[in-house]
C-alpha positions in Angstrom: 2.9 4.3 13.3 -0.2 4.5 11.2 -3.9 4.1 12.0 -6.1 1.5 10.3 -6.9 4.2 7.7 -3.4 3.8 6.3 -4.3 1.2 3.6 -6.9 3.5 2.1 -4.6 6.5 2.3 -1.8 4.7 0.3 -4.2 3.6 -2.5 -5.6 7.2 -2.8 -2.0 8.6 -2.8 -1.0 6.4 -5.7 -4.0 7.5 -7.7 -3.4 11.1 -6.9 0.3 10.8 -8.0 -0.7 9.4 -11.4 -3.5 12.0 -11.8 -1.2 14.9 -11.0 1.5 13.6 -13.4 -0.7 13.1 -16.5 0.3 16.4 -18.1 2.0 14.5 -20.9 0.3 15.6 -24.2 -0.2 12.1 -25.5 -2.2 11.1 -22.5 -4.9 13.6 -23.0 -7.8 12.8 -20.6 -6.4 9.5 -19.4 -8.5 8.3 -16.4 -6.8 7.1 -13.2 -9.0 5.0 -10.9 -8.7 2.9 -7.8 -10.2 -0.5 -8.8 -12.3 -3.1 -7.0 -12.3 -6.7 -8.3 -15.7 -6.2 -10.1 -14.3 -3.3 -12.1 -12.1 -5.6 -14.2 -15.2 -6.8 -16.0 -15.8 -3.4 -17.4 -12.3 -1.9 -17.4 -11.7 1.7 -18.6 -12.0 3.3 -22.0 -8.5 4.7 -21.6 -6.6 5.0 -18.4 -4.8 3.4 -15.5 -6.3 1.2 -12.8 -4.7 0.8 -9.4 -5.8 -2.5 -7.7 -4.7 -3.7 -4.3 -4.5 -7.5 -4.9 -2.6 -8.7 -1.8 -1.8 -7.7 1.8 0.8 -9.5 3.9 2.2 -9.1 7.3 5.8 -8.0 6.9 8.3 -10.7 8.0 11.1 -8.2 7.9 9.7 -6.0 10.7 7.3 -8.4 12.5 8.6 -7.7 16.1 8.1 -3.9 16.4 8.2 -2.6 20.0 4.9 -1.5 21.7 4.0 2.1 21.2 3.2 4.9 23.6 0.6 7.5 23.2 1.3 11.2 23.7 -0.3 10.8 27.2 2.1 8.0 28.0 -0.2 5.0 27.6 1.4 1.8 26.4 -0.3 0.0 23.5 0.3 -3.4 21.9 2.9 -3.6 19.1 2.0 -2.3 15.7 1.0 -4.7 12.8 3.5 -4.2 10.0 2.0 -4.9 6.5 3.1 -4.8 2.9 0.6 -3.7 0.3 0.8 -5.2 -3.3 -0.7 -3.2 -6.1 -1.4 -4.0 -9.8 -1.0 -1.0 -12.1 -3.0 -1.7 -15.3 -3.1 0.4 -18.4 -6.3 0.4 -20.5 -6.6 1.6 -24.1 -8.1 0.8 -27.5 -4.8 0.1 -29.1 -1.8 -1.9 -27.9 0.5 1.1 -28.7 -1.5 3.4 -26.4 -1.7 0.7 -23.7 2.1 0.3 -23.8 2.6 4.1 -23.7 0.3 4.4 -20.6 2.1 1.5 -18.9 5.5 2.9 -19.4 4.4 6.4 -18.3 2.8 4.9 -15.2 5.8 2.9 -14.2 8.2 5.9 -14.8 6.0 8.2 -12.8 6.0 5.9 -9.8 9.7 5.3 -10.1 10.3 9.0 -10.2 8.3 9.6 -7.0 8.5 6.4 -5.0 8.3 7.9 -1.5 5.1 9.2 0.0 5.6 11.4 3.0 3.0 11.6 5.8 1.9 15.1 4.7 0.9 13.7 1.3 -0.8 10.5 2.7 -2.7 12.5 5.4 -4.1 14.9 2.8 -6.3 12.0 1.5 -7.2 10.4 4.8 -6.4 12.9 7.7 -4.3 11.7 10.6 -3.5 8.3 9.1 0.2 8.7 9.6 2.4 10.4 12.1 4.5 13.3 10.7 7.8 11.4 10.7 6.3 8.4 8.8 6.2 7.7 5.1 5.7 4.9 2.6 8.0 3.7 -0.1 6.6 2.1 -3.3 8.9 -0.2 -5.2 8.6 -2.4 -8.2 7.8 -6.0 -7.3 7.9 -9.2 -9.3 4.8 -11.3 -9.1 5.1 -15.1 -8.7 3.5 -17.2 -11.4 1.0 -18.5 -8.8 -0.1 -15.0 -7.8 -0.4 -13.9 -11.4 -2.6 -16.9 -12.2 -4.9 -15.9 -9.3 -5.0 -12.3 -10.6 -5.8 -13.5 -14.1 -8.6 -15.7 -12.8 -10.3 -12.7 -11.3 -10.2 -10.6 -14.5 -9.9 -13.3 -17.1 -12.5 -11.9 -19.5 -10.8 -8.5 -19.6 -7.2 -8.9 -18.3 -4.5 -6.5 -19.5 -0.8 -6.3 -19.3 0.2 -4.9 -15.8 3.0 -3.8 -13.6 3.2 -4.6 -9.9 4.4 -2.5 -7.0 4.7 -3.1 -3.3 4.2 -0.4 -0.6 6.5 -1.5 2.3 6.2 -1.5 5.6 3.0 0.2 6.9 3.0 -0.2 10.7 -0.7 -0.1 11.8 -1.0 1.0 15.4 -3.1 -1.0 18.0 -5.7 0.8 20.1 -5.5 -2.0 22.7 -3.7 -0.9 25.9 -1.0 -3.2 27.2 -0.3 -3.4 30.9 3.0 -1.8 32.0 5.6 -4.4 32.6 6.6 -5.1 36.2 10.0 -4.4 37.6 12.9 -6.8 36.5 13.2 -10.0 38.5 16.0 -9.7 41.1 15.9 -13.1 42.7 14.1 -16.3 42.3 12.6 -18.2 45.3 11.7 -21.8 45.0 9.3 -23.5 47.3 10.8 -26.4 49.3 8.8 -29.5 49.9 
């Protein structure tokens, strides 16, 4: 299970993946940047932005069991979340923008799994050694897309969306040990 630093680690890992893979000659000095909502107003001269636009509690794995520390302490169950990213190419021409978008999508599809060793290199001790995160293409609903376009309406670009599934964020709240199983029930008589 991951610490609360996990969301930051995933975003930084996506940026690092794209930065490392930009050795394609046509891309030159293409910039790769983690975006904040205000960054859409300015955009990039030429590059790719990675924007976390939505976080949801994962319904698929909502009831994870409580976890134990290495010392044997019992903690409340982890919070499983899915992270939704908007990958946006920026360029002066439509042709270059399309090239950057296709390259970004292909790069992510070629390396969709981030092991803990990679994630922890950006934010140390965010994930346990046996953990990892998968990044898969996601289709955005029309409703969500309209919200996204509202944020960056003055400078919106064509984009692709991906989801990082299921990041289980550990709790640091101890849970009392359960008592022994009930053997018999005794009712009071009146």
